[in-house]
Backbone bond lengths (Angstrom), bond angles and torsions (degrees), N, CA, C in turn:
res aa  C-N    CA-C-N  psi(-1)  N-CA   C-N-CA  omega(-1)  CA-C   N-CA-C  phi
1 M - - - 1.449 - - 1.532 109.05 -
2 M 1.307 114.77 129.31 1.461 121.11 179.01 1.529 109.01 -86.01
3 T 1.340 116.73 132.81 1.456 119.13 -177.44 1.521 113.71 -119.70
4 R 1.311 119.03 -15.26 1.471 120.94 -179.65 1.519 108.95 -75.83
5 A 1.330 115.73 114.92 1.472 122.10 -173.73 1.528 114.01 -53.92
6 P 1.337 120.45 -44.97 1.468 118.54 179.87 1.534 112.88 -62.08
7 L 1.330 116.79 -38.50 1.468 119.58 178.30 1.529 111.23 -69.36
8 V 1.307 116.53 -39.93 1.464 120.27 178.64 1.527 109.68 -60.57
9 R 1.340 117.18 -45.89 1.476 120.47 178.44 1.524 111.29 -62.31
10 L 1.326 117.04 -42.53 1.463 121.07 179.12 1.530 110.99 -59.58
11 F 1.311 117.01 -50.02 1.460 120.11 -179.23 1.525 112.31 -68.35
12 S 1.329 117.67 -28.29 1.466 119.52 179.34 1.524 111.44 -64.49
13 R 1.315 117.35 -26.73 1.470 121.59 -179.11 1.527 112.73 -76.16
14 I 1.332 117.55 -21.06 1.468 119.77 179.86 1.529 111.97 -109.27
15 L 1.328 115.90 9.23 1.458 121.39 179.20 1.523 110.65 -80.59
16 R 1.304 116.35 135.08 1.466 123.15 177.69 1.521 109.02 -134.04
17 R 1.314 115.16 160.63 1.467 120.39 174.65 1.516 107.62 -118.81
18 D 1.314 115.43 112.39 1.457 123.07 177.12 1.522 108.66 -97.04
19 P 1.326 117.32 169.37 1.476 118.76 176.00 1.531 113.10 -57.07
20 D 1.331 116.68 -26.62 1.465 120.51 -179.34 1.520 113.59 -88.91
21 G 1.332 118.22 -7.87 1.456 120.51 179.57 1.511 112.05 138.48
22 Y 1.326 115.26 -159.57 1.457 121.79 -176.98 1.518 110.15 -90.15
23 V 1.350 115.91 139.06 1.456 121.34 -179.94 1.523 109.83 -139.97
24 L 1.325 114.98 149.09 1.453 122.04 170.10 1.523 106.24 -99.55
25 V 1.341 116.48 125.77 1.458 120.77 -174.30 1.527 109.55 -117.61
26 T 1.330 115.74 121.02 1.458 122.03 173.94 1.531 107.24 -119.32
27 P 1.320 118.12 169.41 1.468 118.54 176.34 1.527 113.25 -59.11
28 A 1.332 117.02 -25.03 1.457 120.73 -175.95 1.527 114.42 -95.78
29 E 1.334 117.65 -27.13 1.470 118.22 -175.69 1.524 112.38 -158.88
30 K 1.326 113.18 170.06 1.464 122.62 178.22 1.526 106.43 -133.20
31 V 1.343 115.91 119.11 1.461 120.93 -174.05 1.526 109.26 -120.18
32 S 1.320 116.95 127.01 1.464 121.63 175.96 1.518 109.55 -73.93
33 I 1.340 115.31 142.41 1.463 120.10 175.46 1.528 108.56 -132.68
34 E 1.303 115.18 159.60 1.459 120.79 177.72 1.523 109.09 -98.98
35 V 1.325 115.66 130.11 1.459 122.03 176.12 1.516 106.54 -118.67
36 E 1.322 115.99 121.05 1.457 120.57 -174.55 1.525 113.06 -66.14
37 D 1.310 118.02 -44.91 1.464 121.72 -178.16 1.520 109.35 -131.11
38 T 1.314 117.02 -74.51 1.458 123.19 175.03 1.521 107.54 -136.13
39 P 1.328 116.50 155.62 1.463 117.22 -179.14 1.524 113.53 -74.87
40 F 1.329 117.29 -20.34 1.456 120.21 -175.38 1.525 111.16 -126.04
41 L 1.319 114.49 160.86 1.453 122.09 176.30 1.523 107.29 -126.79
42 A 1.326 117.18 126.02 1.467 121.57 175.08 1.522 106.10 -82.85
43 V 1.320 115.57 104.50 1.462 120.88 -171.37 1.521 113.64 -89.33
44 D 1.343 116.88 -16.82 1.454 119.85 -178.31 1.520 108.78 -161.42
45 Y 1.308 115.75 173.88 1.462 120.69 174.59 1.514 108.86 -156.12
46 D 1.326 114.57 162.07 1.458 122.47 171.78 1.514 106.87 -129.55
47 V 1.307 116.76 149.55 1.459 121.31 171.64 1.528 105.77 -103.57
48 L 1.342 115.07 109.88 1.460 121.95 -176.06 1.519 109.38 -114.33
49 D 1.330 116.79 115.58 1.469 121.92 -178.49 1.533 111.41 51.97
50 G 1.326 116.29 37.11 1.457 121.72 178.05 1.518 114.58 86.47
51 D 1.329 118.13 -6.38 1.467 121.26 178.72 1.528 109.54 -98.94
52 W 1.321 115.16 141.99 1.459 121.72 -179.37 1.532 108.24 -93.70
53 V 1.334 116.35 117.55 1.461 122.53 -178.71 1.532 108.08 -114.79
54 F 1.336 115.11 115.62 1.460 120.93 -176.90 1.522 110.20 -94.46
55 K 1.338 115.77 144.61 1.460 122.91 179.01 1.518 108.40 -113.80
56 T 1.335 116.17 129.46 1.456 119.87 -178.45 1.522 111.94 -94.58
57 N 1.300 114.59 169.65 1.460 121.61 178.96 1.528 112.66 -68.43
58 V 1.332 118.63 -9.53 1.467 121.20 178.43 1.530 111.75 -111.59
59 G 1.332 117.07 11.72 1.447 120.64 174.60 1.515 116.33 92.25
60 D 1.328 118.29 0.39 1.462 120.21 175.25 1.518 109.28 -71.38
61 E 1.320 115.93 146.70 1.460 121.58 170.60 1.515 106.86 -122.05
62 V 1.325 116.40 129.58 1.460 120.43 -176.66 1.523 109.38 -135.09
63 R 1.315 114.93 128.91 1.467 122.34 178.85 1.525 108.19 -86.20
64 A 1.310 117.33 127.10 1.470 120.29 175.49 1.527 107.58 -65.80
65 D 1.329 116.21 121.85 1.458 122.20 179.36 1.521 108.55 -158.65
66 A 1.312 117.06 -171.02 1.467 120.48 -176.86 1.528 111.97 -61.59
67 E 1.331 118.02 -32.09 1.463 121.62 179.93 1.525 112.37 -86.46
68 H 1.309 116.48 -15.93 1.467 122.70 179.94 1.528 108.46 -129.85
69 P 1.344 115.86 71.76 1.463 119.49 -174.25 1.527 113.07 -69.60
70 L 1.300 112.88 152.75 1.454 123.59 176.42 1.519 106.02 -110.31
71 E 1.340 117.33 126.83 1.464 119.57 -178.80 1.521 110.87 -144.39
72 L 1.304 114.99 159.47 1.460 122.08 176.99 1.517 107.03 -110.39
73 R 1.328 116.81 126.78 1.463 120.36 177.93 1.521 109.75 -152.60
74 K 1.315 115.15 167.21 1.464 119.93 -176.53 1.523 110.48 -74.50
75 S 1.306 114.98 130.16 1.455 122.69 175.48 1.517 108.31 -95.60
76 D 1.322 116.34 118.00 1.467 119.35 177.90 1.527 110.70 -65.79
77 A 1.324 116.58 -34.51 1.465 120.82 -179.14 1.527 111.55 -66.81
78 L 1.339 116.52 -36.40 1.465 120.50 -178.80 1.519 112.59 -95.24
79 N 1.324 116.27 -16.38 1.459 123.40 -175.42 1.534 111.32 58.44
80 Q 1.336 115.18 39.42 1.463 121.52 175.93 1.527 108.00 -160.05
81 Y 1.311 115.73 171.76 1.464 120.14 178.93 1.525 109.71 -80.99
82 A 1.332 114.62 144.76 1.460 120.69 179.96 1.528 108.79 -149.95
83 P 1.337 117.16 153.43 1.467 120.03 176.45 1.535 110.53 -82.50
84 Y 1.327 115.11 144.52 1.460 123.20 179.19 1.519 108.97 -132.37
85 I 1.332 115.90 152.22 1.460 121.21 173.75 1.527 108.41 -134.85
86 L 1.332 115.31 137.93 1.459 120.83 177.06 1.525 107.95 -74.54
87 V 1.326 116.61 126.61 1.460 121.40 -176.75 1.526 110.86 -94.55
88 R 1.340 115.60 -60.61 1.466 120.13 -179.04 1.522 110.12 -168.80
89 G 1.315 115.85 146.82 1.459 120.66 173.22 1.514 115.73 51.41
90 G 1.314 117.88 37.27 1.459 120.78 -179.13 1.520 113.98 80.00
91 L 1.323 117.75 3.79 1.460 122.34 179.46 1.522 109.15 -95.18
92 E 1.315 115.58 133.88 1.463 120.97 -176.35 1.528 111.41 -115.15
93 A 1.310 113.37 163.79 1.462 121.66 171.80 1.522 107.89 -125.11
94 R 1.313 115.80 135.54 1.457 119.95 170.83 1.519 106.89 -84.36
95 V 1.316 116.89 135.23 1.461 120.89 178.93 1.532 107.51 -74.33
96 A 1.316 115.95 124.30 1.461 121.69 -178.93 1.524 110.46 -60.40
97 R 1.306 115.22 151.52 1.458 121.13 -176.78 1.527 112.75 -55.24
98 A 1.333 117.67 -45.18 1.470 120.11 -178.82 1.528 111.05 -62.93
99 A 1.334 116.86 -41.11 1.466 120.47 178.23 1.527 110.37 -66.32
100 Y 1.324 116.95 -38.83 1.467 120.05 178.99 1.535 110.50 -64.26
101 Y 1.315 117.57 -43.33 1.463 120.06 178.97 1.527 111.14 -62.50
102 R 1.322 116.30 -36.27 1.465 119.90 174.82 1.521 110.67 -64.65
103 M 1.339 116.42 -40.58 1.463 121.14 178.13 1.521 110.57 -58.48
104 V 1.325 116.18 -42.68 1.467 121.12 -179.50 1.525 110.01 -59.10
105 E 1.318 116.88 -36.61 1.463 121.08 179.29 1.531 112.65 -73.81
106 E 1.330 117.65 -32.56 1.458 121.28 -171.33 1.528 115.01 -100.20
107 A 1.317 118.32 -24.89 1.466 121.21 -176.75 1.530 110.12 -84.81
108 D 1.315 115.17 167.64 1.461 120.73 176.13 1.526 109.61 -79.22
109 V 1.315 116.20 151.85 1.458 121.92 173.65 1.519 107.10 -119.16
110 V 1.326 115.76 122.80 1.463 122.52 -179.86 1.521 107.89 -130.57
111 E 1.329 116.50 118.76 1.472 121.96 178.24 1.528 111.97 49.12
112 D 1.317 117.44 50.45 1.468 124.47 178.88 1.523 114.10 64.76
113 D 1.327 117.60 17.07 1.462 121.51 173.34 1.520 108.72 -111.82
114 L 1.316 115.77 140.65 1.455 121.15 170.33 1.525 105.81 -80.96
115 V 1.322 117.67 123.89 1.462 121.60 -175.18 1.524 108.96 -114.84
116 V 1.325 114.69 119.39 1.459 122.69 178.55 1.520 107.53 -116.18
117 T 1.323 116.60 122.35 1.458 121.03 175.49 1.515 107.69 -111.98
118 S 1.333 115.13 124.03 1.453 121.21 -176.29 1.518 109.24 -147.38
119 A 1.315 116.99 133.34 1.467 122.94 176.92 1.523 111.63 52.16
120 G 1.325 116.41 39.69 1.454 120.79 176.88 1.519 115.47 77.99
121 T 1.326 118.10 6.02 1.464 122.35 179.65 1.522 108.95 -118.46
122 T 1.322 116.11 137.76 1.461 121.04 179.12 1.522 109.35 -106.98
123 F 1.314 115.67 130.29 1.458 122.49 179.23 1.528 107.81 -115.58
124 R 1.331 116.05 128.94 1.468 121.59 177.59 1.515 108.28 -109.75
125 L 1.330 115.75 120.82 1.451 122.11 179.40 1.521 107.85 -112.88
126 P 1.349 117.35 110.75 1.465 119.93 -177.87 1.534 111.20 -64.21
127 M 1.322 116.70 111.95 1.468 120.88 -175.64 1.522 112.23 -68.47
128 G 1.305 118.85 -30.24 1.461 120.89 -179.72 1.510 113.06 -63.06
129 L 1.334 117.65 -26.64 1.460 121.28 179.12 1.518 112.08 -76.61
130 A 1.316 117.24 -27.78 1.451 121.50 -173.51 1.528 113.20 -75.53
131 E 1.304 117.32 -7.96 1.470 119.49 -176.66 1.505 111.58 -78.72
């Protein structure tokens, strides 16, 4: 696991997801890497003019919308349900636990679903699964 933030950001820019898995692509070579769950973590978010903008651990900012969906699904790495958002090029970020708990406080709840509306798209995250 890489922990030096500048190196993590550098490698995040050359990371791709191929049909065979995750690869680092440079002009000289293409190297497969193992990603346990997702390559990125959405560590925070802001609600700007009603849109939810997530911030990743590598400095990406992504607005939840039709092209960047927010969904709840089972994480094999965590062995529980967690929210995810598509960042770019098939690469996703898992929403960090602290950010998710904040979402629960700030988003609407409709029929036991956490409902996030952003950029004209509504995302329903079944809260009963996240327990």
